[in-house]
N, C-alpha and C positions, 0 to 999 in steps of 0.2 A: 245353828250357833245365834245366840241373842248378842245384838250390838247395841251399844249405850253411847251416845252422843252427849256431850255436855262439858262442863269444866270441874275439876277436882274440889274447888273451893266452894262450888253453889251447895247449898243445904239441902235443896230437893235432890240433888244427883246424888249428895252422901246418903240421904235416905233410900234412895233407890238402890244404889249399890250394895248397901248395907243389907235390905231387904232380899236381894239376889242372892248374896252371899250365906245369909242365914236359911234360904230354901235350897242351897246347894246348886244353883242354877249358874252354868258356865255362862260368861258372857266376855265380850271384847270391849274395850274402852276407848273412845275416840275422843280425845280432849280437842275442844275448838281452838285452844290457843296454840297447839303442837301442830294440829293438823285440820286447818280449817276445811270445811265442806266448800262447795261451790254451787253455783247456781243449778247445774243438773241434777244435783243430788237434792237440792231443796224442791225442784220441780217434781222428781218421783215421789218427794213425801208429800207434795201438796195432791196427788192423785189420791192419796189415803185420806187425807186430813184438810181442814179449811185454812185458810191463810190467817182467818181470824184466831184459831186456834194455835197455829205455828208461830206467829208474830208476838213477841213479848213486849205490849205496851205497858207494862207495868214496871219494867226495868229501868236500872239508872242508865243504861246504854240508850235506849230510846229516848228519854228524856234529856240527857246532856248532847246528843246527835240533833234534836229539836224537830224528830222525823213528823209529829203531827203538824206542826206549823209548815212542813214543806208540802202537806198536801198530795203525797203521792199517789198515782194508780197502782194496781196491785202488781203490775210487771215491775215497776220502779222498787216498789216494797221488797220484791223477791232479789232483786239487783243488790239493794242495800243489805239484805240477810246476807247474801253472798259475800260481800266485802265485810261486814261486821256481824260474825257469827254470834255475838253476844246477843243480838236481836231475836235471836232464836229461844224460844221457851225450852226450859230444860227441865228434865232430861228429855231427850228422843231416844226411844227405845224401838228397834226394829226385833220384832220376836214372831217368827214363823211367817205368817202373810200378813200381820198387822203391824201397827204404827200407835205407838202409845207416846202421848206428850205428857209430860208433867209427871208428879208425883201424886198418886192416889193408892192408899194403901188397900182400901177394899177393891177397886179394880183390880190391883194387882194379886190380891187374894184369889179373886176369881179367874185371872188369866194363868197365873204361875203355879197352879197348885202342883204336887208333887205326887 
């Protein structure tokens, strides 16, 4: 089963869900606002991707919380992501043994062929 993590109001998440639905790919959706992920899940993701890829440094939450000015080490960044899931780039998709971050239609086409 494919698992999608994000928030419903995120444009990239909406595009990803629309893509999966159009391809007939079943998925479960985990809304960060309803069921936040914690540090252990983020650590598992970081076994398959980099912190630079997973941490959303372009988002409003990152700017509002002043994360850059805090000059956090990687461990503290993961802790902040666990407390504030909106610091995680969206969507995060667990598909088979892969982890896909963000929406990239050409990448999706290659991975989710039916």
